[in-house]
N, C-alpha and C positions, 0 to 999 in steps of 0.2 A: 658598274654599279650602278651611276646613273640611270642608266636605261633601265633597270632593274625595279630600281627604285620609283619611275613612272609608272612602270608596268602593273607596278603593284598597288599605286591609289590607282589607277585606271579601273583595279579588277574590284578593290573595296569602294567605290563608287555604286558600283553593280551590283555589290552583294549590298549595301549599305540599301540602295532603292528595293530591293527585290526584298531586305528584314523589314523594311518602313511597310511595304504594301502587303506583308501578312501581317501584320500587326494593328492595320488599321481597315482590313476586312474581313465579316465574317460574323459573323452571331455566334457562332460556335464558340470563340476567341473569349475566355476569360480574359477580364480587363475589371482595372482596378477605378473606382468613381474617385475624387478627389477629397470625397468626405472621408474617405476609405473604406469604402466597401467596397464588393467583387460580386460578380454576376453567379459566382461560384462560390463563394466566403462571406457573414457576413461577418468583418471583426475589426479592428481598428489595430493601429499602428503599434499596440500595449502588448497586444494579444499574445499570449501565448503557446505554443505549438509542442508539442510532445519531445518530436526530434529539433535538431538544432538546425537551422538556416543557414547553409553554407554561402559564402560571398567572398566572391574574389574582386580583392583592390591591385589596381596596378600602378605604379608611379616609377621615375627616374631617382635615380642615385644608387647610395653605397652601405650598405649596412651588416654588420653579424648579427646577427640576432643568436642568442643562446639559448640552451640547452631548456634551460625553463624560462618559457617566455610569459610573464606572470599579466602581462597587456590581455594579449591573446587570451589566459584564462579568466582574466577577471572579464571581462569583454563579453565571454561565453557567460559566464553567471550572469552576470547583470543584466543581460541582453538574450540570451541566446541564440546568439550569431557566434557560427563556426568559420573563423577569417582562415584566408589562403591569401597571403602579402606578395606579390613580386614585387620587388625590387630591382630594374635594372641596371646595371653601373654603367652600360655603353647600350649604344646607337638604340635609345627607348622610343622614340618616335617611329624609323623603320619598323620595328620589329613591334609594335605599336600596329602600323601600317599592317603588316603580315599578318598578323593574328586577326586582325578585322574582314582582309579581302580573304583569308579563309571560314568566316561566319565566325569567328569563336571570339567575340564580343567578353569583355572581361565586366564584371556586376558594376563596379565602380572606379572612372579611370579619372587619373588627375594630369591635366593639357594646361597647354602652353597658349594663348592670343591665337596664332594661327592655325593651329588645330585643330582649336576650338571651332574658330571659321568655317576650317574646311568641315568638319563631320556637319556641323548644325546646317550648313548650305546643302549636303545633301539629305539631308529629313533623315539624320541615323538617332537624334539625339531627343531625348526626352524633354518636355517643356515640365520646368520645377512651377510655373506659375500656378495651376490649379493644387498644390500639394503644399503652398507657402505657409498655409498655417497650419501642418504639421512641424512646422520647423521655428520653433519661439523663441527658442532658447540660440538656436543658430544665428536669428536673425538679430536678436538682443545682444551677440555676443560679435558679431559683424561691422552691425550698424544700419539703417536701413538704405540710409543714403549710400552705402555700398553695394548694393546688391545689381545698382542698374552696371557695374563694371561686368556685371554676366550676362549682361544680352547681348542675344544675336538676333537679327531682322526685328526686335520688339518683342522677344518674346524670353522668357527667361530660361535659358538651353542652359546652363552651366551657373553654378554657386562659386564665388571670388572665397577663395582664402583672406585668412587675414594676413595682411605684409608683413615682412621682417621689415628689422632697421639695420638700413647701412653702417658698415664700421670699415677702417682702414684709413693710415696716415702714415706719412713718415717715420720710420723707426729710426734711430740713429746709434751709433757706436759710442755711446757717454766715456768709455776708457780711452779711445782714440782722441777725443777733445782734451780729456784730461791731460794724456801725453803729451801733445803740442801746445797745450796752453791754449784752446780755445774756447769760446761760448758759442753756448747752445744757440746756431743762425736763427732770426726773427725773419728775416727778410730774403728774398730772391738772391739778390746780389752776396749778404751773408751768405748763400747757402753753397751760392758758386764758392766762395775765398775754403770753405769747409772741405767742400770735394777735392777744389785744386790741392789743398793740402795734404789731404786724405792719401790722392796719390802722389805725391813727390816730397812728401816729410816723413817719409818711413814711422806712421802711427804704430806700428806692433813693434817697433827697436828691432828689427831681425837683422839688420845692417842690407838690407832687399828689397829691390823696389817690386815688391810684387804685390799691391794692392792698388784700389780704382775706388772712384767717391761713390756712384751710384749705380745701386743695379735695380731689378725690377721687370714688368711683365709686360711685355710690349708695350703701348703707349701707354698705361695705364701708370706706369714708372713717372711720367712727370706730368699727374695726374692737381699735385697743388701744387706746378707750375703754372698749368694752363688754370687751374683756377684762379691764382692773383691776379689773372686778367680776365676773372668774372667768365670762367667760359669751364665749361666741358670740353673732354680733348678729339671729340670728335663729328660728326654733325648729327650730333645731341640737337633736340626742340627744348630749349631753354622757355621758362615761365619767370619772368622778370618786373614786376610792379604792372601785373595785369595785360601784358603784352607777350605775346611767343615771337619765338624767333629761332633761326637754327645757326646752330657755333659757325658754318663754314661761310657766312655771309657778316658775320660779329666783322668791324675794322680790327678788334685786337688779334685775331686769328693768325693774322703775318707777324703782328707783332710777338705773341705767342711761342708761334714756330721760329721766329728768328730768335729767339732767348731760350728754346731747350735744343737750339741750332747751335748755340755759345759754349753750350758745356760739351756736347759732340765734337767741337772742335778744339775746345781745349784737351781733350783727352781725358774725361775723367770718367769715363760712363762705361757702363760693361759694353763693348760691341752686340754682342749678341740678344741685347735691350727688347730689339723688336720680335725676334723668333725666340725667345723664353718663352719655353710652357708652364702650367701647373709647377710647384716645389723647383724647378730647377733655379731659379734667382735666388731662392731660399736658401739652397744649397749652396749654394757659392757664399753666400752671406756668410754662414752658419760655419763655413771652410774658412773662411778668415780674409777674404779676398775682398769685400768689400765692406762699407762702414756707414754706407744709408741706404734705406729699402722701402718700399711702398707697401703693406703688408696690412691684411689685421690680427688684432690683440693675439685672436687665437693660433696664428702663424706664429709667432714669436712665445708667448709667454704661456699658452697652456702648457701641463706639466709633459706631456710628450714631445713638445717642440722647444722646450725649454732644456731638458735633458741629452738633448743633441749640441747645442749648443754650449753649453755647460759643461757636456765631456768633451767637446774639441779645446775649449781654454777657459777654465772655471774664473777666469778674473775677466771675462768679458761682461758688459754691462749696456742694454739696450734700452734707450729711452725714446720715445713717445715726443714728435714735430706736433705744434698745433699749422693753424693757416700760416702760409707765409708770407705779408706784406707785400705786393705789386703795387703796378700803376693804378687798379680796379678799386674804384671806392671802397668795395667790400670784397676782399679774400676769401676764397673757398678752401678745404681743404680735398673736397674731389665732388662729383653729380649724388644727387640721388631722385631717383622711381618717384614722382609725386604719389603716384595711383600704386607704390608698390612694384614689384616682380610680380606679375599678375601670374599665379596657379589659380584653375578653374578645376571643379570638379564637376563630372559630365557622367550621366547613366544613360545605354542605349536606349534607345527610344522601343524598341521589341520587350522592355522587361514591364510595360505594360499587362504585357500576355502572361507577367506572372505577378499576381498583388499583394501572395503572401510576404515574397523575397522585396517587393519594394516598399512594402509597409516596413519592415525591417533597415532597410538602408536611410529610409528617410528617417528610421529611431535612431539608429548608428548616427550618423548626420550631426541629428539635433543634440545627443547625448554630448558627444564629444567637445561641443560647444556649452554644456553648461559648465557649471562651477565646479562639481563633482566629477564629470567628465572629464577637463580639461586639464582639472590637477593630476588626476589616474596617467594622463596617456605625456603629461607633461614630466613627471615626477616620479610616475609607481605610484605603490601602495602605502596608502598613509598609515603612519607610526612604524612604518618599517620601513620603506624608503625615504621619507622625508615626515616632518612635523609641522605645526602652524600652529602661531601662537599671535591671537591680534593680529590677524591679515600674515604677518611674515613669516615668511617659509622655509625654512632650513635644511639640507639635504644631510640625512645619517651618511655613517659612512658605506654602510648598506648600498644604499640608495647612489654614491658616490662608485662605488665598485659594479654596480647592476644595472643602472638605468639609461646606460649612455646611448642603447637601441629606441628608447621611446620617441624617439623623433619624428621616425617612418606613420607613427597613430595619428599623429598630427592632422588628420587631411583637414580640418578650418583652422589648421594657426594656432598661433599661441598669443598673449600676451609677451611683445622680445623682449623688454628692456626687463619688468620683473621676473621674467623665466631665467633671462644669460645672468641677471645677478644672484639670484637664488644658486643656479647652478652651479655656478663658476664664484663663488663667493673669494676662492684667494684672489682669484682675477679682475675683484670688484673695479680695483678703485682705477685699472685700466679699460676697460669696457665702458664704464659711465665716461670716464675721459674721452673715448670719439664716440660715443652716439649721442655725445654733447659737441660736438665740431663742427662748425660749418658747411653746407652741401649746397650748392646750386643745383637748382628742383628742374628735376627734367621729363619727359614723359613716354619717350619712347617705348617703354616695356607694354604700353597700353595702346597702342597705335596700330591696326592692319592696315598696310599696305596698300594699294590699290590695285583691281588688278590691272594687269598689261605692267608693272611696276617691279622689280629684279632687285628688294634691296641687297640680296647677296653679293647680285655682279656691282652694284652701286657702292657697295662698304667694302668691298674688295680695291675698286679703282680709288679710290680715299685712301686707303693705307699705304699703296704701292707710291701716289702722287707724295703721299706725306712723308715716306722715305726717301724718296728725291730731292725734296727742298730739305728733310734735315740732314740730308751727306751732300748735298752739294751741288749735285748732278743736276739738279735743274735753281735757276734764279728765283727766289721768291717775288721777281718782277713779273713773272708768269704763272701766277697767283688766279690773276682772273680769267684768263684763257681755260686754265684747269675747272673755274665755276663754269665756264661757258660749255666746255664738254661735257661735264657734266650732268647740265640741263639738254643739251642736245642728242648725247648719244647716250643718255640714261633714264632721260625724262625726270630729271629733278623736280622740276618744281612742279609737276604733276603728285608727286610726293608732298612735297612742301604743304600746295593746298589741301589735300588729303589729311593731311595731318590737324592740319587748321581747323578744319570742319568737324572733325573729331573730338578735338579738347573742344570746342564748342559747345558740342554735343554733349560733352562729361558735365559742360557750365564750370571748369580750370578755368576759362578766360571767357567775358562779355563782351 
C-alpha cells in the first residue's frame, strides 16, 4: 500500500508539471487577468451567465445530504453556480492524489498544511495574490493578518479557513460520586482518590467489581493531568511568555509521566486506553464501566449521545470537570493550536485557462464569507431555518430538523462560539463552559516538517517509548537516553529548529 501511494505521488508531480506547462504557455489559451477580464471574455466576478457554472469542491469528512439540499439551491439562485460536493469519509489525501495523478483536478479543494506544501512546490496551485481585490468580504471575515497562514514560497497559493475553537474536558459520573459520598475532584490527588474509589467501592451498587476509574482515547485520556504540569501530552511545541519550547524537553515531562504511571499502577485506568479509537472509550463509559472520561461536550450531551447513556441507565448524571490543580503555577485542561488547525482552500493553477469558472469560484469564496452568505451556510434559510433579532440567531424547529449538513458549505469557516451556541442552544451552558477552560497554546498544526525529517516515524517512536515508560517496561531514569535516540536516529533537533524558524516568521514569538 505504501509503495502504491509513493507511485501515485510521483505521478502527481508529473501530471502537475504538465498541467502547469500547459497553462503558462501558448497565446491561444484564454487567461483571466487580476482585474477580472480575460482575452476571450470581458466580464467581472459578478457577471451572470445563461447556464450555471459547474464547480466541484472536494473535502474530507462525513455528511448525509438531504434530498432537498436547500443550500445548494440557494447558491445556484444567488450566484448561478451548480455545485458538486465530494466529501470523502476515508483516505481523503490518497484519493485526491490518485485523482490529480490522472489529471482530474477538482475545481476547489480543502487541504492541510503538508499537502498544500507539496502541491505548491510542484507548481500546481493558483496564486490568489493577484485576485485578492475580488475577495473583500473574505479578507474582512478572516482578518488581514491571518492571510499569511496561506503563504507558500512567499505566494498566496492557499486561502486559510477561520479556525474552530477547541472543546473537551474530563466528564465524571456525578451519580457515582453521590453514591460514594465523594466531592468533585479539583486536584490531581483528588482525581486519583476518586478513580480508585470508582474502581474498588462498587459505585453502581450492583455488588460486582466491574467498574474502573478512567477511560479515554490514547494519551489524550490524560490531557488534563499533563495540563496540570503545564504541558501538552506529547512532543508538541508550546508558547508561553513569548518563548517556544518542546514538551518532550520540559523538565516537568518526567514528573507528568510518573503521575500517569501512578494511575496505571493502581489499576484504575482502562487497560486498553492507549489503543482505544474513536467512540470505543465512549461506548465503554456509556455502558457503565467507567466513571471518568476525557471527551467533548458533543460526545456526551448532544441529543444522539445523551439518548444512548440515558437509555442504558436513566439515573446516570455526567458533569464536567475544570482544569485540575497540580504542581504547575497554571493548570490547563488540554492544548490548543494557537493558529487553529489549519485548513486551506486551493485552486489548481490551470484554472487560469477557464476565467469564467475562476471568477465564479472567487465569487463563491467571497459570498460565503459575507454576513448574508455565512448566515446561509451556517444556519440555512432566513425565517425558515432560523430567525435573527438584534443580532441574536434563533434556530427554528425546522432548522433543528433539517440543517445538520450545512457545515460542509462553510468553505471559509464560521464564527465558532456564536454558531455553536445558536445551533445547540439546549447545550449552550456546556459549550460555554468548555470554550472558557484554560488550554496551553501549541503551534504544531501550522508547522511544515523540514525536508529529511519523517514526523510520522518520530511520533510513532515517541508513543512507543511513552508506553514503555508508563507500563514500567523502561525506567524513567532512561528518559534522557530516549531523547538522545530521538535526536540521533530521527533528527529531532532539526525539526525543533525548523519549528522555531517558522514560528518566528509567523510572528508568534520575537
